[in-house]
C-alpha positions as CSV (number, residue, x, y, z in Angstrom):
1,M,0.5,172.9,-6.0
2,S,-2.6,170.8,-5.9
3,I,-1.3,168.6,-8.7
4,H,1.9,168.0,-6.8
5,T,0.0,167.1,-3.7
6,F,-2.2,164.8,-5.6
7,D,0.7,163.0,-7.2
8,T,2.4,162.6,-3.8
9,R,-0.7,161.1,-2.2
10,R,-1.1,158.8,-5.2
11,Y,2.5,157.6,-4.9
12,G,2.0,157.0,-1.2
13,Q,-1.1,155.0,-1.8
14,Q,0.6,152.8,-4.4
15,S,3.5,152.2,-2.0
16,K,1.1,151.3,0.8
17,S,-0.8,149.0,-1.5
18,A,2.4,147.2,-2.5
19,W,3.5,146.9,1.2
20,E,0.1,145.6,2.2
21,K,0.1,143.2,-0.7
22,L,3.5,141.8,0.5
23,R,2.2,141.4,4.0
24,A,-1.1,139.9,2.9
25,R,-1.9,136.6,4.6
26,D,-2.4,134.9,1.3
27,S,0.8,136.2,-0.4
28,L,3.5,133.8,-1.5
29,A,6.1,135.3,0.8
30,R,3.9,134.7,3.8
31,R,2.9,131.2,2.8
32,L,6.4,129.9,2.2
33,D,8.0,127.7,4.8
34,W,10.9,130.0,5.7
35,P,12.5,127.8,8.4
36,L,12.8,125.0,5.7
37,L,14.2,127.4,3.1
38,L,16.6,129.1,5.4
39,A,17.9,125.9,6.9
40,S,18.4,124.4,3.4
41,L,20.3,127.5,2.3
42,A,22.4,127.5,5.5
43,L,23.4,123.9,4.9
44,C,24.5,124.8,1.3
45,A,26.6,127.7,2.6
46,I,28.3,125.5,5.2
47,G,28.8,122.8,2.6
48,S,30.5,125.3,0.2
49,L,33.1,126.1,2.9
50,L,33.7,122.4,3.7
51,V,34.0,121.4,0.0
52,W,36.4,124.3,-0.5
53,S,38.5,123.2,2.4
54,A,38.5,119.6,1.2
55,T,39.5,120.3,-2.4
56,R,41.6,123.5,-2.4
57,N,44.9,121.6,-2.1
58,R,43.8,118.7,-4.4
59,T,45.6,119.8,-7.6
60,E,44.8,116.5,-9.3
61,L,41.1,117.4,-9.0
62,T,41.1,121.1,-9.3
63,G,43.6,121.4,-12.2
64,G,45.5,124.1,-10.2
65,D,42.5,126.2,-9.4
66,P,41.9,126.0,-5.6
67,N,38.5,127.7,-6.0
68,S,37.3,125.3,-8.7
69,F,35.1,123.1,-6.5
70,L,33.8,126.0,-4.5
71,F,32.6,127.7,-7.7
72,K,31.0,124.5,-8.9
73,H,29.3,123.8,-5.6
74,V,27.8,127.3,-5.4
75,L,26.7,127.0,-9.0
76,N,25.1,123.6,-8.3
77,A,23.2,125.1,-5.4
78,A,22.1,128.1,-7.4
79,I,20.7,125.8,-10.1
80,G,19.1,123.7,-7.4
81,V,17.3,126.7,-6.0
82,A,16.2,127.6,-9.5
83,L,14.8,124.1,-10.0
84,A,12.9,124.4,-6.6
85,A,11.4,127.7,-7.8
86,G,10.4,126.0,-11.1
87,V,8.7,123.2,-9.2
88,L,7.0,125.7,-6.9
89,W,5.7,127.6,-9.9
90,M,4.4,124.5,-11.6
91,G,2.9,123.0,-8.5
92,H,3.1,119.5,-7.2
93,R,-0.5,118.7,-8.2
94,R,0.2,119.5,-11.8
95,L,2.9,116.9,-11.8
96,R,0.2,114.2,-11.5
97,S,-0.6,114.4,-15.2
98,M,3.1,114.3,-16.1
99,M,4.0,111.2,-14.1
100,P,3.9,108.7,-17.0
101,L,6.4,110.8,-18.9
102,L,8.6,111.4,-15.9
103,Y,8.5,107.7,-14.9
104,G,9.5,106.6,-18.4
105,L,12.3,109.2,-18.6
106,S,13.8,108.1,-15.3
107,I,13.9,104.5,-16.3
108,I,15.5,105.4,-19.6
109,L,18.2,107.5,-17.9
110,V,19.0,104.7,-15.4
111,A,19.2,102.1,-18.2
112,L,21.6,104.3,-20.1
113,V,24.1,103.8,-17.3
114,Y,24.7,100.3,-18.7
115,T,25.4,101.6,-22.2
116,P,28.8,103.1,-23.4
117,L,27.5,106.4,-21.9
118,G,27.8,104.9,-18.5
119,A,30.8,105.6,-16.2
120,T,32.2,103.7,-13.3
121,I,33.4,105.7,-10.3
122,N,34.7,104.1,-7.1
123,G,33.6,100.6,-8.3
124,E,30.0,101.7,-9.0
125,R,28.6,102.0,-12.5
126,A,26.0,104.6,-11.6
127,W,26.8,107.7,-13.7
128,L,26.3,109.0,-17.2
129,N,29.3,110.8,-18.8
130,L,28.0,114.0,-20.3
131,G,31.4,115.1,-21.5
132,A,33.5,118.2,-20.5
133,G,33.9,116.7,-17.0
134,F,30.2,116.6,-16.2
135,Y,28.5,113.5,-14.9
136,L,24.9,112.7,-14.1
137,Q,23.7,110.2,-11.5
138,P,20.1,109.2,-12.6
139,S,19.4,107.2,-9.4
140,E,19.1,110.5,-7.6
141,F,16.1,111.4,-9.7
142,V,14.6,107.9,-9.3
143,K,13.9,108.8,-5.6
144,I,11.6,111.7,-6.7
145,T,10.0,109.5,-9.4
146,V,9.3,106.7,-6.9
147,I,7.7,109.1,-4.4
148,L,5.5,110.8,-6.9
149,T,4.5,107.6,-8.8
150,M,3.5,105.8,-5.6
151,A,1.7,108.9,-4.3
152,V,-0.4,109.2,-7.5
153,V,-1.4,105.5,-7.4
154,L,-2.0,105.2,-3.7
155,A,-4.0,108.4,-3.3
156,A,-6.1,108.2,-6.5
157,K,-9.2,106.5,-5.0
158,V,-8.8,108.0,-1.5
159,D,-8.6,111.6,-2.7
160,A,-11.6,110.9,-5.0
161,G,-13.6,109.9,-2.0
162,D,-14.0,106.2,-3.1
163,R,-12.1,104.7,-0.2
164,V,-10.7,105.6,3.2
165,H,-7.4,103.8,2.7
166,P,-5.7,102.2,-0.3
167,D,-6.8,98.6,-0.9
168,H,-4.5,95.7,-1.4
169,R,-4.7,95.8,-5.2
170,T,-3.8,99.5,-5.2
171,V,-0.8,98.9,-2.9
172,L,0.4,96.0,-5.2
173,Q,0.2,98.3,-8.2
174,A,2.2,101.0,-6.5
175,L,4.8,98.5,-5.4
176,G,5.0,97.1,-8.9
177,L,5.7,100.5,-10.4
178,A,8.3,101.2,-7.7
179,V,10.2,97.9,-8.2
180,L,11.0,98.4,-11.8
181,P,13.2,101.6,-11.4
182,I,14.7,100.2,-8.2
183,A,15.7,97.0,-9.9
184,V,17.5,98.8,-12.6
185,V,19.6,100.9,-10.1
186,A,22.9,99.3,-9.5
187,D,24.0,101.4,-6.6
188,L,23.5,99.6,-3.3
189,G,23.4,102.7,-1.3
190,Q,20.7,104.3,-3.4
191,V,18.7,101.0,-3.3
192,M,18.8,101.2,0.5
193,V,17.4,104.8,0.4
194,L,14.7,103.8,-2.1
195,A,13.7,100.9,0.1
196,V,13.2,103.3,3.1
197,I,11.3,105.7,0.8
198,V,8.9,102.9,-0.1
199,L,8.3,102.0,3.5
200,G,7.8,105.6,4.4
201,V,5.3,106.1,1.6
202,L,3.3,103.0,2.6
203,L,3.1,104.1,6.2
204,A,1.9,107.6,5.2
205,S,-0.7,106.2,2.8
206,G,-2.5,104.3,5.5
207,A,-2.0,101.0,3.9
208,S,-2.4,97.8,6.0
209,N,0.5,97.2,8.4
210,R,0.7,93.7,6.9
211,W,2.3,95.2,3.8
212,V,4.9,97.1,5.9
213,I,5.7,94.0,8.0
214,G,5.9,91.8,4.9
215,L,8.2,94.2,3.1
216,I,10.6,94.4,6.0
217,T,10.6,90.6,6.3
218,A,11.2,90.3,2.6
219,A,14.1,92.8,2.7
220,V,15.8,91.0,5.6
221,A,15.4,87.7,3.9
222,G,16.7,89.1,0.6
223,A,19.7,90.6,2.3
224,V,20.6,87.4,4.0
225,T,20.2,85.5,0.7
226,V,22.4,87.9,-1.1
227,W,25.0,87.6,1.6
228,M,24.9,83.8,1.8
229,L,25.0,83.4,-2.0
230,D,27.9,85.9,-2.3
231,L,26.0,88.0,-4.8
232,L,27.6,91.3,-3.7
233,D,30.4,92.8,-5.8
234,E,33.8,92.7,-4.1
235,Y,33.9,96.4,-3.2
236,Q,30.4,96.1,-1.6
237,F,31.4,93.0,0.4
238,N,34.5,94.8,1.6
239,R,32.5,97.7,2.8
240,F,30.3,95.6,5.0
241,A,33.2,93.5,6.2
242,A,35.0,96.7,7.3
243,F,31.9,97.8,9.1
244,A,31.5,94.5,10.9
245,N,35.2,94.5,11.9
246,P,36.8,97.9,11.9
247,A,40.2,96.4,12.7
248,L,40.1,94.4,9.5
249,D,42.8,95.5,7.1
250,P,43.2,99.1,8.4
251,A,45.4,100.0,5.4
252,G,42.9,98.4,2.9
253,V,39.2,97.9,3.2
254,G,39.0,99.6,6.7
255,Y,41.1,102.6,5.7
256,N,38.2,105.0,4.9
257,T,36.4,104.4,8.2
258,N,39.6,104.6,10.3
259,Q,40.7,107.8,8.8
260,A,37.3,109.3,9.1
261,R,37.2,108.5,12.8
262,I,40.6,110.0,13.3
263,A,39.6,113.2,11.5
264,I,36.4,113.7,13.5
265,G,38.0,112.7,16.8
266,S,40.8,115.1,16.4
267,G,38.4,118.1,16.1
268,G,37.4,118.1,19.8
269,I,34.7,120.6,20.8
270,S,35.5,123.6,18.7
271,G,37.7,122.1,15.9
272,K,41.1,123.0,14.6
273,G,39.7,125.9,12.5
274,L,38.6,126.2,8.9
275,F,41.4,125.1,6.5
276,E,43.5,124.0,9.5
277,G,42.6,120.3,9.6
278,T,45.7,118.1,9.3
279,Q,43.7,115.1,8.1
280,T,41.9,117.2,5.5
281,T,45.0,119.2,4.4
282,G,47.0,116.0,4.2
283,Q,44.3,114.3,2.1
284,F,44.1,111.2,4.3
285,V,40.3,110.8,4.0
286,P,39.2,109.6,0.5
287,E,36.2,111.2,-1.2
288,Q,36.2,113.9,1.5
289,Q,34.3,116.5,-0.6
290,T,31.4,114.0,-1.2
291,D,30.7,110.9,0.9
292,F,32.9,111.9,3.8
293,I,32.2,115.7,3.9
294,F,31.1,115.4,7.6
295,T,34.7,114.5,8.5
296,V,35.8,118.0,7.4
297,A,33.2,119.5,9.7
298,G,34.2,117.2,12.6
299,E,37.9,118.0,12.3
300,E,37.8,121.7,11.4
301,L,34.6,122.9,13.1
302,G,34.5,120.3,15.9
303,F,31.6,119.0,17.9
304,L,29.9,122.4,17.7
305,G,30.1,122.6,13.9
306,G,29.0,119.1,13.4
307,G,26.2,119.6,15.8
308,L,25.1,122.7,13.9
309,I,24.8,120.7,10.7
310,I,22.8,118.0,12.5
311,L,20.6,120.8,14.0
312,L,19.9,122.3,10.6
313,L,19.1,118.9,9.1
314,G,16.7,118.5,12.0
315,V,15.0,121.7,11.1
316,V,14.5,120.5,7.6
317,L,13.1,117.2,8.8
318,W,10.8,118.9,11.3
319,R,9.4,121.3,8.7
320,A,8.9,118.4,6.2
321,C,7.0,116.4,8.9
322,R,4.8,119.4,9.7
323,I,4.0,119.9,6.0
324,A,3.1,116.2,5.7
325,M,0.9,116.4,8.8
326,E,-0.9,119.6,7.7
327,A,-1.5,118.5,4.1
328,T,-5.2,118.3,3.2
329,D,-5.1,115.5,0.7
330,L,-3.4,112.1,0.7
331,Y,-1.3,112.7,-2.4
332,S,0.4,115.7,-0.7
333,T,0.8,113.8,2.5
334,I,2.5,110.9,0.8
335,V,4.9,113.1,-1.2
336,A,6.0,115.1,1.9
337,A,6.3,111.9,3.9
338,G,8.4,110.2,1.2
339,I,10.8,113.2,1.1
340,T,11.1,113.1,4.9
341,A,12.0,109.4,4.9
342,W,14.5,110.1,2.1
343,F,16.3,113.0,3.9
344,A,16.2,111.3,7.3
345,F,17.7,108.0,6.3
346,Q,20.3,109.5,3.9
347,S,21.5,112.0,6.5
348,F,21.7,109.3,9.2
349,E,23.6,106.9,6.9
350,N,26.1,109.5,5.7
351,I,26.9,110.9,9.1
352,G,26.8,107.3,10.6
353,M,29.3,106.0,8.1
354,A,31.7,108.9,9.0
355,L,31.3,108.0,12.6
356,G,31.7,104.3,12.0
357,I,28.2,103.3,13.2
358,M,26.9,102.6,9.7
359,P,28.5,100.7,6.8
360,V,30.0,102.8,4.0
361,A,27.3,103.1,1.3
362,G,28.5,106.0,-0.9
363,L,25.7,108.4,-0.1
364,P,26.1,112.2,-0.1
365,L,25.0,114.4,2.8
366,P,21.9,116.3,1.6
367,F,22.7,120.0,0.7
368,V,26.3,119.7,2.1
369,S,28.2,117.2,-0.1
370,Y,29.6,118.1,-3.5
371,G,27.6,116.7,-6.4
372,G,25.4,118.3,-8.9
373,T,22.8,115.6,-9.4
374,S,22.3,115.2,-5.6
375,M,22.0,118.9,-5.1
376,F,19.4,119.2,-7.9
377,A,17.4,116.4,-6.5
378,V,17.2,117.7,-2.9
379,W,16.2,121.1,-4.1
380,I,13.5,119.7,-6.3
381,A,12.3,118.0,-3.2
382,V,12.3,121.3,-1.3
383,G,10.3,122.8,-4.2
384,L,7.7,120.0,-3.8
385,L,7.5,120.6,0.0
386,Q,7.0,124.3,-0.5
387,S,4.3,123.7,-3.1
388,I,2.4,121.5,-0.7
389,R,2.9,124.2,2.0
390,I,1.5,127.1,0.0
391,Q,-1.5,125.2,-1.3
392,R,-2.9,124.3,2.1
393,P,-5.9,126.3,3.4
394,L,-5.2,129.6,5.1
395,S,-6.5,128.4,8.4
396,A,-4.0,125.5,8.5
């Protein structure tokens, strides 16, 4: 009897110990940023339904399996979450020593796009054909590389206590390292995102405002020069022309934007219902599972559904900003700020081009659009944010 009583108490003590360990203030579960994680997962779940609706009737894409893209999207999200867990386990600080390797690898992958391994989709040669129907877009990983590389360079002397802010020479070195992979990327939309990331990183680093003003001035001058010298590819020129004049060739260059507006406008407040959108079912909006995924939400889920997506993206950005502000070293602050700039601009551009207030740039909506490489990249970024979050002091 006494033995039985002893065993029961021992078991109870072990259970209590495990529960207390789970609830401990310094446990991983307590230190994770749950709003960020849950909002990201919710966006992936909504995206799965929207991708399913946009593709289930596209037999030329699905090969007759209406659930094909749904399965692939869920699988991509699962792999993305696993990558985030891997980054969290490794830690963002440990990546500092790996940056030369990651930097070189990203440039090699982008350069391979110009070899026979490269593939052109929708006029853009930005993919690697891996075979068996799988494609990789290296420019998505360049975003992470640029953020981490610039963070390492800009924060080195500051975190070591040698300086309060990065000096001009350090900023120039960081920009030089960022320019090389950006120059190799051929995708105009991705270059736009990378430019915003660079500006966000510089602002977070505490570099002189003269650098930010100078870069903005150079970017504007460069854009005007490219336009005046007609250096854009025809499909890129057509996209900007359609944005400037929506009535221009509605059956040609303006077709995507016009159909997107019709789809979103027809959804009203509550939408037509999932799988009930006529524009979506009729396949009037091109690339609806990727670049124009927001039109499915607007038509089938209405203003409320579209607003929910924007709200969840707002939660992600809010938590990313908090993580950046609460970071205790400049390297972590820059990484979190760079990710925030990336997510904010890409979300605004994607939703904006669906609404017709931004030019079509071929950018996916983070967590929502179909696309393996994009999904992997954004979840790696979430892993970096979570790593920064859990390594802050307990009092923060």
